[in-house]
Structures are given as structure tokens and as C-alpha cells.
GUPA-808063 format. One line per 2 residues: number of its first residue (from 1); their letters; for each residue x, z, y of N, C-alpha, C. Coordinates in nm, 3 decimals. Each point is the difference from the previous one (the first is absolute). Layout:
N
NUM) A) X Z Y X Z Y X Z Y; ...
REM end
This chain:
265
1) MT) 0.064 -0.041 -0.140 -0.058 0.025 0.145 0.094 0.048 0.158; 0.000 -0.150 0.046 0.014 -0.002 0.109 0.001 0.094 0.146
3) MT) 0.067 0.070 0.064 -0.024 0.045 0.130 -0.009 -0.132 0.133; -0.097 0.018 0.042 -0.028 -0.109 0.155 0.097 0.106 0.076
5) AM) 0.041 -0.020 0.066 0.096 0.037 0.105 -0.072 0.029 0.142; -0.034 0.148 0.078 -0.086 -0.001 0.091 0.056 -0.035 0.123
7) PA) -0.046 -0.083 0.084 0.043 -0.029 0.130 0.059 0.120 0.074; 0.120 -0.015 0.074 0.043 0.099 0.097 -0.085 0.057 0.093
9) EV) -0.046 0.168 0.029 -0.080 -0.010 0.115 0.059 -0.038 0.174; -0.055 -0.061 0.035 0.068 -0.044 0.151 -0.060 0.066 0.094
11) AP) 0.117 0.045 0.078 -0.019 0.120 0.071 -0.084 -0.036 0.138; -0.079 0.089 0.037 -0.125 0.002 0.086 0.119 -0.092 0.120
13) SS) -0.094 -0.065 0.107 0.065 -0.038 0.116 0.038 0.119 0.069; -0.100 0.133 0.010 0.053 0.105 0.137 0.114 0.041 -0.040
15) VL) 0.023 -0.019 -0.122 0.124 0.124 -0.118 0.158 -0.091 0.076; -0.023 -0.178 -0.033 0.085 -0.093 0.027 0.017 -0.033 0.144
17) GR) -0.099 0.065 0.106 0.011 -0.006 0.162 0.083 0.114 0.025; -0.055 0.123 -0.065 0.125 0.121 0.042 0.137 -0.034 -0.056
19) QT) 0.043 -0.102 -0.096 0.111 0.056 -0.039 0.047 -0.122 0.133; -0.052 -0.094 0.013 0.025 -0.151 0.070 0.071 0.162 0.159
21) DR) -0.111 0.020 0.066 0.035 0.098 0.089 0.159 0.073 -0.032; -0.011 0.065 -0.082 0.115 0.101 -0.051 0.126 -0.077 0.055
23) GF) 0.002 -0.111 -0.092 0.095 -0.080 -0.049 0.074 -0.067 0.140; -0.126 -0.025 0.121 0.041 -0.051 0.148 0.076 0.146 0.010
25) LV) -0.079 0.062 0.034 0.053 0.153 0.090 0.154 0.025 -0.069; -0.001 0.020 -0.126 0.150 0.040 -0.060 0.123 -0.121 0.062
27) TT) -0.081 -0.172 -0.008 0.124 -0.021 0.036 0.052 -0.043 0.100; -0.146 0.079 0.141 0.027 -0.034 0.138 0.077 0.103 0.045
29) GR) -0.051 0.144 -0.060 0.115 0.131 -0.010 0.158 -0.010 -0.031; 0.037 -0.069 -0.065 0.125 -0.007 -0.075 0.055 -0.092 0.078
31) AL) -0.088 -0.144 0.105 0.032 -0.084 0.057 0.093 0.087 0.191; -0.104 0.106 -0.010 0.013 0.066 0.125 0.126 0.077 -0.028
33) IR) -0.014 0.063 -0.130 0.164 0.045 -0.011 0.086 -0.037 0.007; -0.031 -0.084 -0.050 0.144 -0.156 0.069 0.069 0.006 0.037
35) QP) -0.092 -0.026 0.110 -0.040 -0.056 0.172 0.012 0.111 0.086; 0.072 0.126 0.029 -0.070 0.087 0.090 0.022 -0.108 0.142
37) LG) 0.123 -0.065 0.021 -0.001 -0.043 0.115 -0.125 -0.089 0.051; -0.038 -0.082 -0.108 -0.146 -0.089 0.027 -0.136 0.092 0.043
39) VI) 0.082 0.102 -0.041 -0.200 0.066 -0.006 0.050 0.093 0.196; 0.109 0.034 0.013 0.035 0.024 0.125 -0.050 -0.054 0.108
41) GF) 0.043 -0.173 -0.031 0.006 -0.099 0.085 -0.157 0.001 0.053; -0.067 -0.023 -0.104 -0.143 -0.034 -0.039 -0.113 0.135 0.092
43) VI) 0.118 0.072 -0.044 -0.106 0.131 0.068 0.042 0.005 0.166; 0.130 -0.043 0.027 0.009 -0.008 0.143 -0.060 -0.097 0.083
45) VL) -0.038 -0.129 -0.097 -0.089 -0.120 0.089 -0.183 0.036 -0.015; -0.009 0.090 -0.112 -0.151 0.027 0.007 -0.033 0.110 0.147
47) GL) 0.114 0.082 -0.010 0.017 0.117 0.157 -0.061 -0.116 0.108; 0.092 -0.085 0.067 0.004 -0.084 0.060 -0.122 -0.069 0.065
49) LV) -0.070 -0.054 -0.132 -0.109 -0.033 -0.025 -0.124 0.091 0.059; 0.011 0.080 -0.036 -0.107 0.152 0.001 0.017 0.018 0.142
51) GA) 0.147 0.037 0.018 -0.008 0.008 0.161 -0.040 -0.086 0.076; 0.035 -0.130 0.014 -0.069 -0.085 0.060 -0.169 -0.005 0.012
53) AF) -0.041 0.021 -0.126 -0.110 -0.032 -0.016 -0.118 0.112 0.081; 0.044 0.169 -0.015 -0.007 0.082 0.033 0.054 0.076 0.124
55) GP) 0.097 -0.079 0.017 0.055 0.091 0.122 -0.063 0.025 0.149; -0.020 -0.099 0.043 -0.073 -0.027 0.130 -0.187 0.081 -0.017
57) AL) -0.028 0.019 -0.134 -0.104 0.092 0.012 -0.009 0.137 -0.018; 0.189 0.044 -0.019 -0.028 0.155 -0.021 0.055 0.021 0.164
59) AP) 0.058 -0.093 0.061 0.052 0.013 0.181 -0.094 0.086 0.052; 0.025 0.124 0.014 -0.072 0.085 0.114 -0.005 -0.060 0.122
61) RP) 0.052 -0.095 0.081 -0.062 -0.063 0.113 -0.004 -0.156 -0.021; 0.000 -0.061 0.126 0.013 -0.126 0.029 0.178 -0.011 0.039
63) PD) 0.022 -0.113 -0.071 0.142 -0.037 0.012 0.073 0.016 0.166; -0.088 -0.095 0.088 0.059 0.019 0.114 -0.104 0.134 0.102
65) AL) -0.073 0.110 -0.022 -0.038 0.091 0.064 0.043 0.102 0.060; 0.055 -0.035 0.100 0.044 0.133 0.065 -0.078 0.136 -0.009
67) AG) 0.039 0.074 -0.099 -0.055 0.112 -0.054 0.066 0.159 -0.012; 0.099 0.025 0.115 0.078 0.102 0.037 0.147 -0.038 0.093
69) SR) 0.043 0.127 0.008 0.139 -0.052 0.115 0.122 -0.058 -0.081; 0.039 -0.038 0.073 0.092 -0.090 0.000 0.151 0.112 -0.090
71) LL) 0.057 -0.098 -0.110 0.065 0.070 -0.050 0.064 0.142 -0.056; -0.165 0.009 -0.083 -0.020 0.167 -0.072 0.082 -0.042 -0.103
73) DP) 0.052 0.132 -0.002 0.100 0.008 -0.167 -0.060 -0.001 -0.076; 0.054 -0.046 -0.124 -0.064 -0.001 -0.151 -0.058 0.110 -0.007
75) GA) -0.155 0.047 -0.038 -0.025 0.135 -0.070 -0.116 0.047 0.115; 0.023 -0.078 0.114 -0.112 0.044 0.106 -0.150 0.001 -0.037
77) RG) -0.070 0.062 0.065 -0.153 0.015 -0.039 -0.026 -0.109 -0.017; -0.082 -0.059 -0.144 -0.075 -0.115 0.014 0.118 -0.109 -0.013
79) FP) 0.122 0.006 0.017 0.049 -0.080 0.015 0.152 -0.030 -0.150; -0.041 0.032 -0.087 0.098 -0.001 -0.125 0.141 -0.097 0.039
81) LG) -0.031 -0.077 0.059 0.174 -0.074 0.033 -0.003 -0.033 0.157; -0.051 0.086 0.051 0.028 0.006 0.139 -0.037 -0.126 0.092
83) TD) 0.003 -0.044 0.129 -0.104 -0.084 0.074 0.154 -0.093 0.063; 0.029 -0.135 -0.003 0.017 -0.054 0.088 0.045 0.000 0.166
85) HI) 0.113 -0.103 0.065 0.002 0.008 0.127 -0.126 -0.001 0.109; -0.126 -0.076 -0.073 -0.096 0.071 0.106 -0.138 0.037 -0.058
87) GR) 0.063 0.069 -0.133 -0.127 0.147 -0.009 -0.035 -0.068 -0.160; -0.021 -0.108 -0.044 -0.027 -0.067 -0.153 0.037 0.078 -0.117
89) DE) -0.076 0.015 -0.111 0.011 0.104 -0.081 0.082 -0.112 -0.096; 0.107 0.059 -0.074 0.110 -0.072 -0.047 -0.079 -0.023 -0.136
91) LS) -0.066 0.083 -0.068 -0.039 -0.025 -0.152 -0.116 -0.089 0.000; -0.104 0.006 0.136 -0.070 -0.101 0.029 0.064 -0.161 -0.040
93) RL) 0.103 0.003 0.100 0.071 -0.127 0.001 0.120 -0.024 -0.118; 0.013 0.110 -0.102 0.087 -0.027 -0.082 -0.101 -0.110 -0.111
95) LH) -0.140 0.099 -0.073 -0.067 -0.042 -0.098 -0.035 -0.148 0.081; -0.019 -0.024 0.109 -0.060 -0.149 0.037 0.134 -0.075 -0.003
97) GF) 0.060 0.039 0.042 0.156 -0.102 -0.027 -0.014 -0.052 -0.152; 0.010 0.127 -0.075 -0.020 -0.029 -0.136 -0.013 -0.088 -0.095
99) RQ) -0.158 -0.054 0.064 -0.090 -0.123 -0.020 0.032 -0.144 0.028; 0.067 0.029 0.119 0.090 -0.170 0.103 0.104 0.001 -0.056
101) TV) 0.109 0.069 -0.037 0.130 0.013 -0.086 -0.035 -0.069 -0.138; -0.097 0.083 -0.111 -0.007 -0.059 -0.070 -0.080 -0.175 0.011
103) VV) -0.133 -0.004 0.036 -0.018 -0.124 0.027 0.131 -0.117 0.039; 0.079 0.019 0.092 0.109 -0.111 0.055 0.102 -0.030 -0.150
105) AF) 0.063 0.122 -0.040 0.026 0.046 -0.164 -0.053 -0.108 -0.077; -0.119 0.003 -0.064 -0.094 -0.067 -0.100 -0.009 -0.169 0.048
107) AA) -0.057 0.003 0.131 0.009 -0.120 0.014 0.112 -0.097 0.003; 0.121 0.066 0.097 0.093 -0.076 0.001 0.046 -0.043 -0.114
109) TT) 0.005 0.109 -0.117 0.044 -0.038 -0.121 -0.052 -0.119 -0.077; -0.105 0.003 0.022 -0.130 -0.121 -0.064 0.051 -0.094 0.043
111) IS) 0.010 -0.032 0.145 0.037 -0.150 0.032 0.176 -0.012 -0.067; 0.063 0.152 0.005 0.120 -0.083 -0.036 0.028 -0.054 -0.123
113) IV) -0.124 0.044 -0.100 0.002 -0.043 -0.110 -0.012 -0.100 -0.058; -0.135 -0.019 0.048 -0.026 -0.169 0.014 0.066 -0.069 0.050
115) LA) 0.053 0.045 0.120 0.101 -0.130 0.038 0.124 -0.012 -0.049; 0.078 0.100 -0.048 0.070 -0.039 -0.114 -0.001 -0.029 -0.145
117) TI) -0.099 0.035 -0.038 -0.056 -0.093 -0.122 -0.002 -0.166 0.046; -0.074 -0.044 0.080 -0.036 -0.134 0.034 0.153 -0.082 0.060
119) IG) 0.063 0.084 0.088 0.110 -0.068 0.045 0.145 0.010 -0.160; 0.001 0.078 -0.054 0.094 0.039 -0.136 -0.057 -0.075 -0.120
121) LT) -0.138 -0.056 -0.052 -0.039 -0.058 -0.057 -0.011 -0.140 0.009; 0.017 -0.033 0.170 -0.016 -0.153 0.015 0.148 -0.027 -0.004
123) SG) 0.086 0.077 0.046 0.133 -0.058 -0.018 0.059 0.025 -0.148; -0.009 0.112 -0.062 0.035 -0.013 -0.178 -0.061 -0.096 -0.093
125) WS) -0.095 0.006 0.076 -0.070 -0.186 -0.078 0.044 -0.125 -0.007; -0.003 -0.005 0.153 0.009 -0.138 0.037 0.191 -0.046 -0.021
127) GG) 0.010 0.113 0.058 0.237 -0.078 -0.053 0.013 -0.091 0.094; 0.087 -0.103 -0.028 0.062 -0.034 0.088 0.002 -0.001 0.168
129) WV) -0.059 -0.104 0.127 0.076 0.029 0.122 -0.149 0.074 0.022; -0.113 0.062 -0.070 -0.085 0.127 0.087 0.060 0.079 -0.027
131) DL) 0.062 0.062 -0.100 0.066 0.139 -0.016 0.100 -0.070 0.048; 0.078 -0.049 0.072 0.138 0.000 0.067 -0.075 0.014 0.173
133) IL) -0.102 -0.047 0.024 -0.025 0.038 0.124 -0.033 0.109 0.083; -0.102 0.041 -0.132 -0.035 0.173 -0.010 0.056 0.087 0.011
135) QR) 0.151 -0.083 -0.068 0.076 0.181 -0.048 0.128 0.007 0.178; -0.040 -0.154 0.034 0.130 0.023 0.089 -0.104 0.067 0.117
137) LI) -0.129 -0.011 -0.008 -0.102 0.064 0.158 0.000 0.151 -0.077; 0.045 0.014 -0.065 -0.031 0.148 -0.072 0.170 0.072 0.021
139) DA) 0.057 -0.071 -0.019 0.183 0.026 0.045 -0.068 0.042 0.137; -0.015 -0.075 0.099 -0.030 -0.029 0.152 -0.045 0.133 -0.004
141) VM) -0.140 0.085 -0.029 -0.027 0.081 0.026 0.044 0.130 -0.056; 0.051 -0.029 -0.052 0.062 0.182 -0.075 0.139 0.009 0.046
143) SF) 0.080 -0.131 0.094 0.077 0.020 0.047 0.035 0.148 0.126; -0.167 -0.004 0.081 0.026 0.094 0.055 -0.112 0.121 -0.032
145) PS) 0.059 0.108 0.068 -0.016 0.139 0.005 -0.194 -0.032 -0.029; -0.056 0.089 -0.126 -0.126 -0.010 0.012 -0.047 0.053 0.171
147) LV) 0.011 0.126 0.009 0.011 0.077 0.094 -0.017 -0.064 0.150; 0.127 -0.044 0.003 -0.003 -0.096 0.164 -0.117 -0.136 -0.056
149) LL) 0.013 -0.043 -0.104 -0.090 -0.151 -0.003 -0.138 0.098 0.068; -0.001 0.099 -0.114 -0.193 0.063 -0.009 -0.033 0.016 0.224
151) IA) 0.130 0.049 0.052 0.003 0.042 0.137 -0.054 -0.096 0.066; 0.100 -0.177 -0.041 -0.056 -0.051 0.078 -0.120 -0.113 0.031
153) VV) -0.031 0.021 -0.151 -0.135 -0.054 0.013 -0.128 0.064 0.034; 0.011 0.153 -0.034 -0.098 0.060 0.057 0.011 0.019 0.169
155) SV) 0.124 -0.021 0.045 -0.040 -0.031 0.160 -0.020 -0.133 0.056; -0.014 -0.060 -0.088 -0.060 -0.173 0.035 -0.161 0.002 -0.009
157) VG) -0.024 0.042 -0.171 -0.190 0.010 -0.020 -0.057 0.085 0.023; 0.108 0.120 0.087 -0.127 0.125 0.008 -0.005 0.153 -0.069
159) GG) -0.028 0.080 0.043 0.007 0.119 -0.128 -0.157 0.083 -0.006; -0.082 -0.124 -0.043 -0.167 0.015 -0.071 0.040 0.027 -0.155
161) LV) -0.142 0.071 -0.026 0.009 0.026 -0.131 0.057 -0.099 -0.097; -0.086 -0.118 0.035 -0.038 -0.134 -0.086 0.169 -0.054 -0.002
163) QL) 0.053 -0.038 0.083 0.152 -0.042 0.054 0.063 0.106 -0.077; -0.011 0.094 0.023 0.104 0.118 -0.119 0.034 -0.056 -0.124
165) IG) -0.095 -0.018 -0.007 -0.056 0.002 -0.191 0.045 -0.130 -0.024; -0.052 -0.093 0.075 0.064 -0.172 -0.036 0.164 0.005 0.008
167) TL) 0.034 0.002 0.095 0.123 0.063 -0.004 0.116 0.060 -0.098; -0.039 0.116 0.024 0.061 0.074 -0.194 -0.040 -0.068 -0.066
169) GV) -0.086 -0.047 -0.038 0.005 -0.100 -0.137 0.045 -0.109 0.003; 0.032 -0.073 0.089 0.029 -0.135 -0.009 0.150 0.057 -0.005
171) IS) 0.083 0.051 0.083 0.143 0.016 0.020 0.046 0.082 -0.160; -0.055 0.115 -0.046 -0.005 0.055 -0.141 0.000 -0.096 -0.118
173) SV) -0.051 -0.129 0.042 -0.034 -0.096 -0.145 0.130 -0.074 -0.018; 0.059 -0.010 0.082 0.135 -0.053 -0.050 0.075 0.006 -0.091
175) AG) 0.018 0.158 -0.029 0.128 0.038 -0.055 -0.065 0.020 -0.150; -0.196 -0.004 0.044 -0.020 0.023 -0.187 -0.042 -0.122 -0.047
177) SR) 0.053 -0.117 0.060 -0.040 -0.134 -0.034 0.096 -0.002 -0.083; 0.147 0.023 0.016 0.095 -0.042 -0.078 0.001 0.066 -0.104
179) VV) -0.088 0.143 -0.062 0.015 0.058 -0.123 -0.123 -0.092 -0.069; -0.126 -0.051 0.040 -0.056 -0.092 -0.044 0.043 -0.151 -0.058
181) RS) 0.047 -0.069 0.089 0.103 -0.067 -0.002 0.088 0.026 -0.182; 0.055 0.090 0.026 0.081 0.036 -0.110 -0.062 0.008 -0.108
183) AV) -0.078 0.038 0.036 -0.121 0.031 -0.157 -0.068 -0.112 -0.007; -0.028 -0.095 0.079 -0.070 -0.112 -0.074 0.071 -0.122 -0.043
185) LN) 0.183 0.034 0.028 0.122 -0.062 -0.086 0.011 0.031 -0.144; 0.015 0.177 0.019 0.023 0.014 -0.131 -0.125 -0.035 -0.140
187) IR) -0.125 0.019 0.072 -0.128 -0.043 -0.075 -0.017 -0.132 -0.024; 0.055 -0.119 0.063 0.068 -0.121 -0.057 0.025 -0.005 -0.105
189) TE) 0.132 0.071 -0.021 0.065 -0.006 -0.087 -0.064 0.054 -0.153; -0.079 0.037 0.017 -0.089 0.083 -0.131 -0.066 -0.086 -0.136
191) AY) 0.007 0.010 -0.083 -0.056 -0.056 -0.128 -0.126 -0.053 0.046; -0.087 0.137 0.032 -0.177 -0.065 0.041 0.010 -0.058 0.126
193) FE) 0.044 -0.007 0.035 0.050 -0.118 0.140 -0.021 -0.137 -0.046; 0.108 -0.010 -0.073 -0.002 -0.155 -0.047 -0.089 -0.026 -0.129
195) AA) -0.058 0.107 -0.082 -0.119 -0.066 -0.046 -0.092 -0.064 0.091; -0.021 0.100 0.051 -0.147 -0.050 0.087 0.019 -0.120 0.103
197) RA) 0.151 -0.036 0.019 0.020 -0.163 0.043 -0.065 -0.068 -0.119; 0.101 0.012 -0.132 0.002 -0.072 -0.080 -0.168 -0.025 -0.045
199) IG) -0.054 0.069 -0.006 -0.194 -0.011 -0.043 -0.051 -0.078 0.117; 0.035 0.000 0.103 -0.080 -0.111 0.129 -0.050 0.144 0.053
201) AS) 0.047 0.126 0.028 -0.082 0.084 0.111 0.007 -0.087 0.135; -0.132 0.037 0.097 0.039 -0.075 0.119 0.091 0.135 0.056
203) TG) 0.036 -0.062 0.146 0.103 0.109 0.069 -0.103 0.105 0.019; -0.114 0.008 0.064 -0.097 0.123 0.004 -0.017 0.086 -0.106
205) RI) 0.007 0.006 -0.113 -0.075 0.045 -0.074 0.169 0.073 -0.058; 0.103 -0.070 -0.014 0.157 0.062 -0.024 -0.008 0.105 0.101
207) VS) -0.015 -0.029 0.141 0.042 0.070 0.100 -0.082 0.198 0.003; -0.165 -0.100 -0.040 -0.045 0.144 0.001 0.031 0.085 -0.152
209) YH) -0.036 -0.094 -0.111 0.012 0.102 -0.081 0.175 0.065 -0.102; 0.069 -0.111 0.095 0.135 0.052 -0.058 0.108 0.060 0.110
211) VL) -0.008 -0.050 0.125 0.094 0.008 0.091 -0.029 0.161 0.105; -0.139 -0.019 0.031 -0.057 0.071 0.081 0.003 0.183 -0.074
213) PN) -0.052 -0.003 -0.102 -0.013 0.119 -0.093 0.132 0.031 -0.017; 0.114 -0.074 -0.094 0.168 0.069 0.043 0.021 0.024 0.103
215) MF) -0.037 -0.008 0.165 0.068 0.038 0.103 -0.073 0.102 0.026; -0.132 0.060 -0.056 -0.036 0.133 0.047 0.119 0.134 0.015
217) GP) 0.076 0.022 -0.096 0.045 0.090 0.009 0.105 -0.056 0.134; 0.064 -0.087 0.020 0.104 0.048 0.144 -0.034 -0.055 0.108
219) LM) -0.174 -0.011 -0.015 -0.063 0.035 0.126 -0.079 0.114 -0.006; 0.024 0.073 -0.069 -0.039 0.167 0.029 0.134 0.066 0.051
221) VI) 0.058 -0.081 -0.005 0.138 0.084 0.010 0.079 -0.045 0.145; -0.067 -0.061 -0.004 0.031 -0.060 0.169 -0.142 0.055 0.098
223) AT) -0.110 -0.007 -0.069 -0.095 0.104 0.070 0.022 0.124 0.040; 0.051 0.073 -0.095 0.060 0.133 0.025 0.080 -0.003 0.080
225) LN) 0.085 -0.039 0.005 0.138 -0.009 0.093 -0.067 -0.017 0.184; -0.114 -0.139 -0.041 -0.033 -0.059 0.189 -0.103 0.175 0.049
227) LG) -0.077 0.074 -0.058 -0.084 0.092 0.000 0.135 0.105 0.122; 0.095 0.063 -0.091 0.074 0.070 0.073 0.079 -0.066 0.118
229) TV) 0.022 -0.132 -0.005 0.034 -0.036 0.100 -0.001 -0.023 0.094; -0.171 -0.084 0.011 -0.057 -0.041 0.076 -0.061 0.144 0.107
231) VL) -0.006 0.134 -0.079 -0.068 0.123 0.038 0.161 0.043 0.128; 0.108 -0.029 -0.051 0.097 0.048 0.067 -0.007 -0.080 0.145
233) VE) -0.007 -0.163 -0.002 0.033 -0.068 0.042 -0.114 -0.036 0.104; -0.119 0.025 0.012 -0.106 0.050 0.076 0.059 0.091 0.049
235) AS) 0.025 0.113 -0.069 0.018 0.154 0.160 0.126 -0.048 0.083; 0.102 -0.061 -0.057 0.091 -0.093 0.102 -0.025 -0.022 0.107
237) LS) -0.117 -0.124 -0.033 -0.033 -0.044 0.086 -0.071 0.052 0.116; -0.085 0.076 -0.086 -0.061 0.080 0.097 0.048 0.063 0.085
239) FL) 0.108 0.058 -0.067 0.088 0.156 0.090 0.009 -0.114 0.122; 0.101 -0.091 -0.039 0.021 -0.068 0.140 -0.070 -0.110 0.133
241) GL) -0.116 0.039 -0.078 -0.122 -0.024 0.114 -0.061 -0.164 -0.018; 0.026 -0.043 -0.107 0.006 -0.170 -0.103 -0.127 0.069 -0.091
243) GI) -0.029 0.115 -0.024 -0.118 0.000 -0.103 -0.155 -0.055 0.016; -0.076 0.069 -0.058 -0.160 -0.005 0.069 0.004 0.014 0.116
245) AD) -0.077 -0.067 0.098 0.028 0.062 0.163 -0.173 0.087 0.034; -0.078 -0.042 -0.088 -0.109 0.073 0.061 0.038 0.141 -0.038
247) PA) -0.006 0.069 0.091 -0.018 0.185 -0.019 -0.138 0.073 -0.086; -0.071 -0.106 -0.035 -0.107 0.083 -0.046 0.012 -0.028 -0.164
249) LP) 0.116 -0.038 -0.007 0.020 -0.002 -0.135 0.185 -0.022 -0.036; -0.042 0.160 -0.010 0.142 0.062 -0.021 0.074 -0.017 -0.103
251) TW) 0.134 -0.041 -0.074 0.057 -0.004 -0.107 0.081 0.125 0.018; 0.084 0.039 -0.136 0.111 0.076 0.066 0.120 -0.036 0.081
253) GR) 0.042 -0.105 -0.024 0.113 -0.060 0.092 -0.026 0.002 0.160; -0.149 -0.001 0.008 -0.091 -0.016 0.122 0.033 0.181 0.060
255) ML) -0.019 0.074 -0.084 -0.014 0.131 0.041 0.116 0.006 0.051; 0.116 0.001 -0.105 0.193 0.002 0.096 0.028 -0.019 0.085
257) FD) -0.068 -0.169 0.030 0.037 -0.045 0.136 -0.049 0.056 0.107; -0.143 0.069 -0.008 -0.078 0.053 0.141 0.093 0.123 -0.023
259) AR) 0.060 0.098 -0.116 0.071 0.112 0.019 0.132 -0.026 0.095; 0.079 -0.132 0.003 0.115 0.003 0.044 0.003 0.105 0.135
261) PV) -0.083 -0.048 0.089 0.051 0.063 0.127 0.013 0.150 -0.021; -0.013 0.070 -0.076 -0.017 0.096 0.033 0.081 0.124 -0.176
263) LS) 0.039 -0.101 -0.033 0.099 0.025 -0.135 0.125 0.079 0.096; 0.093 0.013 0.112 0.048 0.072 0.041 -0.058 0.125 0.082
265) K) -0.089 -0.032 0.026 -0.077 0.188 0.009 -0.006 0.097 -0.024
REM end
């Protein structure tokens, strides 16, 4: 007499779901432990975004309100960070300036990444005289000190918010385009690139499915470096009086610029 094997019992979907969720959490936790600097960086960026989003709402006063006596010391009643040379609350201006600084940094970095991708992809993909001309133009721009070039351009186009973001984005894209070009030249030597060309894939498909996804890593590195650089450059320009000219839009650099007359007192 033969015995018929009974089918194995299938685990309920809820159990499988719990196992999958647990596996995802364990994998994520191990990745966070192995990359603590990445976690710290993520927390810092998240803090910047939260501060930019809710900073003005937490400010006790409008940024341009004359709320008290001039040059009150930090810790004065109702003014934790004191007041500036005309009686504006420094804490309120600091929180409002947080948003302006983060907006400038992220907007300029976005423009920089887009332009760097377009220039670097065009140069590395086309080659020949197109690559030669673009690289010589980039060499000419990079031969000038960045801050000096920014001061010259901002002096011509003006110090508005849009002009400042555009200037920072365009000039900071030059160095990033070199990195993108190198990534494109490296991708063109890979076997999967040659295979895509051999089967007759169109240029748009190759760029969309093979080139751009493999440039994601270098682009993220460029973006993270640009964020910090743009914040410092914007503060430097504002400190020199070439940043956002509207006093109703305080930035951290503008606050330093306004404090210059009383620094030695």
C-alpha cells in the first residue's frame, strides 16, 4: 500500500508579511550600523529641511520688526540672542534666515546638477570637436578664482534672490561637468554599453537606461559637496554686501554684514 505525500502547508500571507518586514528592518539596521557617517549626514540634511520649513513659524517676531532697544545682550528679557544695531530680534532673523539660506543652497545645487549633467553628458558622449570646445571653455572659466568670478557676475546682474541662485548654480556647475564627463567616458568602455549599441538600441534609450542611472553616485557626491559650498559662498557674498539686497529677506551672511559696523564696539 503506497502512501500519498501530503502537500506542504503554505504559510499564511500575514506571516510572510511579518517575516518580510522583519528582514527589511534587520537589513536596514545593519546598513545603518555599517555606515554611521551616512546616517549622521542624513540627520543633518533632515534637520536643515525641518529648520527651513518650520523655522519662520517658530520665530517669535517678524524678521524686520523693531522689537526692542538696540544692541541688547544675549539673554535679555524676551530676546534670547539679543537685538541688532537697530533693535531687531536676532533669534527671529536667524530662524527666518535659515529658510533663505537653505532655499538658495538647494535651488542653486539643483541648477548646478542639471547643467553639469547636460554639459558633461554632451561633452563625453559627442567627443571630437564638441568635446574639445566645451572643455576649453570650462578651462577658461575654471582659470578664474570662483569667488572673484562670482563677485564680478553678481555685480553685473544684481543681488536679487533669483539672480543669486542662478549665478551660483551656473558657476558651480562647471567643475561638476568634468566629473560627469569622466563618468560618461568610463561608462562607454563597459561591456553592457557595447552590447546595447550592438543590438541597435537608440541613443535616448542608452542614455536613459544605462548612462544616467550609472551616473547617480557621482551626481550625489557633487550635490552634497555643492550644498555646503553654496551656503558658504552665499554667506561670503552677503557679508561683502553682494548677496540678497532685500532687507526683508534676511540671510545669515546678511546678518554678519549688518553687524560689521558694531563688531569693534
